[in-house]
C-alpha positions, 0 to 999 in steps of 0.5 A: 573086265572079265572075259565071260564065255557063257555070256558071249555063247548067249550072244550067238542066240541073242544077236540077230545079225552081226556086221563082222564075223572074224574066223580065226584067233591068232594075231591076224584075227584078234587084230581084225576083231579089235579093229572092227569093234573099235570102229563100232561094227557089231563084231564076232570072232570065233576060233576052233581051238584056243586064241593063239593056239597055232603060229601065233604062240610059237614066234621068236618073240620079236617085234621087229622091222625085219633086217632080213628083209632089208637085205632082200630090198623090201623096203616097203615092208620093212618101213611099215613093220618098223612103224608098226613096232613103234606103235606096238611099243606105245600101245602095249608097253607091259607086253613089248619092250626095247631089246638090244641085239648084237651082230658079231663080225668075224671079218673087218668089213662085216662091222662096216656092211652091217653098220651101214645097213642098220643105220638105214634100218634106224633112218626108216624107223624115223621118229619111232626109232628105239635107239642108234646103231653103234660099231663095237670093238671086240672087247666090248662085243665080249663084255656084252655077249659073254657066251660069244666064241672069241674064235676069229672075232673082230668085233660087232654091231649093236642095234635095237629092236623090240621083244614081246610075249606073243600070247600074252599079247593075244590074250590082251588083244581078246580082252581089248576087242571084248571091251570094245564090245566084240564077242570073242569065243574060243573052241568054237569051229566053223563047220560051214559058210552059210549063203544066200543067193550065192553071197555069204550070209553067215557061218555054221559054228560048233562049240567044241566044248559042248557039241552045240551048234549055232547058225549065225547071221553076219553081213561080212565074214573075214577069214583070218586062219593062218595056215588053215586059210585054204580049208575055209576058202574051200568051203566057199569054193570047192575048186580053189587052188591053194595059196598058202605054202606053209614053212616050218620054224623050230626054236629051242629054249635053254637055261640062261647060263649058256647065254647070260646077259641082257642082249640078244644075238643075231647071226645074219646068215647061216648055211641055209641063208636064215637068220639065227637069234639067241634071245633072252626070254623070261629068264631063259634063252630062245635059239632058232629058227628054222625054215622047212617047207612043210605039206602036212598042216598040223594043230600041233606041228612037230620039229624034225630032227634035222631042225633041232641039230641045225640050231644046236650045230649053228649055236655051238659055232658061235657060243663058247659053251657047247649045248647038247640035246640034254640041255634042252628044256623045251622045243617048239615048232610053228607053221608060217602061212607064206603066200605062194609065189610062182616059180619060187621053191624055197620058202626062206625066200617067200615074202612075209608080206600079206595079202587080201583076197575078196571072193566073188561070194564076198568072203574076205581072206587076209593071210601072210604077214607076221606078228609085228604087222598084225594091226595093219592087216586087221585094219586092211581086213576091216577096210575090205570087208566094210567095202565088199559088204557095204557096211557104213564107213567108219575110220580105223582108230587102232593106231592110238588105241591102248591095249588091255593092261596098258601101263606105262611104268613097268618094271621088267624084273617083276614076274607079273609085269607082263599083266600090266594093270591087272597085276594089281588085281592078281595081287588082290587075289593073293591078299584075300587068299594067301595060299595063292602066292605058292608057286605051281612048281619050283622050276617055274615063275608062276603062282597059283593066283595066276591060274585063277586069274586065267580062268576067271578073267582070260577064258582058259578052259583047259590045262593046256590053256594055262600052262602053254598060253595063260602062262608060258610054262610049256615054252619055258620048261616042258618037263616042269609043265607036265609035273605042274599039270595035276596041281593046275587041273585041281585048281581049275576044276572047281572054278569050271564046275568040272569033276575029278574025271575031268582033271584026270582027262586034262592031265592025260591030254596035256601030258600026251601033247607035251611030248612034242616039246620034250627031247629026253 
């Protein structure tokens, strides 16, 4: 089923009243839209940029219970996240898979300490456990993580968690919501809330691509805008006190020669009390992350020099081959929407729990949380919206709902594996037009067919949509992505009925954007 933006825009005029309008097309908003539509509510989702443009495309790519929260004693949150991890691996096996992690130990007692904690982690996962925790000798640790520095190494502990591709899942969620009957629109910005007798009764939106404005009527409005949460609440209540405390997390991406092997590495405690990961992903390695309180909320956050230095410094402390600035393919920054807690100044100790607020006018706000718990957040948002706005009661069905692309027998080695059941259709494009088999760039794994597919079926409207989110080019190798931009624009233009001038504009915009991701 293809996502047709024009058809969905038409619905903005045709539908007299929506049951639920979701603002925000990141993990939480998409989860809420899938939930609402699959319950049978007439659902609309609007996103001011592209799906998962913000925080949701900039994660560590892990579906996890949160070993760190276990150490903080937040058992309830870990148990919920582990259940959600298990459900996600069942419902979207083409985008999510089991990954083994190794925690190195540098003192004899650490092995026992981590092993006991992680056995508790396994227990909390119950039937949805991904595998047993094991203690490893020094020799086995070095065999499994060849890049680990042997200095003071006494062994390690192996445990299991989930890994995924965050924006591929986001696009699949948008497709799932659409298949369930929702209208899903990117580049549609909410510019005002409409009220009738002090109750919210709809939204004013502007299509940023055409400039056209729409007044849309809805029984319930859900604010799922992540770090922009407070801005939407201010439209409802100008005297609102901010509830989100944004924290920046930065990752760097390097070639796999610096960290060969199939296992991920987890360092449980760095100098600032955060966890450091080295995670193999799409034949590259992601290293991160940081935790920096941020005051200015931007759509394109920029990594600070000291954050990059911090990751390089800590990685080099644990890895045998030293990483330098010139080795970094991409650096990316994301903002976590952490909930403010009175008296807590450091963002690294703020909880990742989510919170739901219903305002006097009926606006339902959901914020906080993390990718792993997107489904329960969506459920809580819809439960609250249905209750607050007196919608007919329908139970949640998403715990067992397969996500678009669902395919059981997946081959992780195949580059199209991540498309699940859509891979056949992409291969069909190549059969019909063999030139589409050509790669968009020698250093990137993507074919021209994936660009055509993104425009025709996944609502990619810009070169950035294709290179940052429908494929992960910008996140794997920013320089190669910039070099591929002209070709990508030329493939997209005829499909979108765009001009030569549009192509040049797109390449210019993408090149400017890429400076945030490039270091040299």
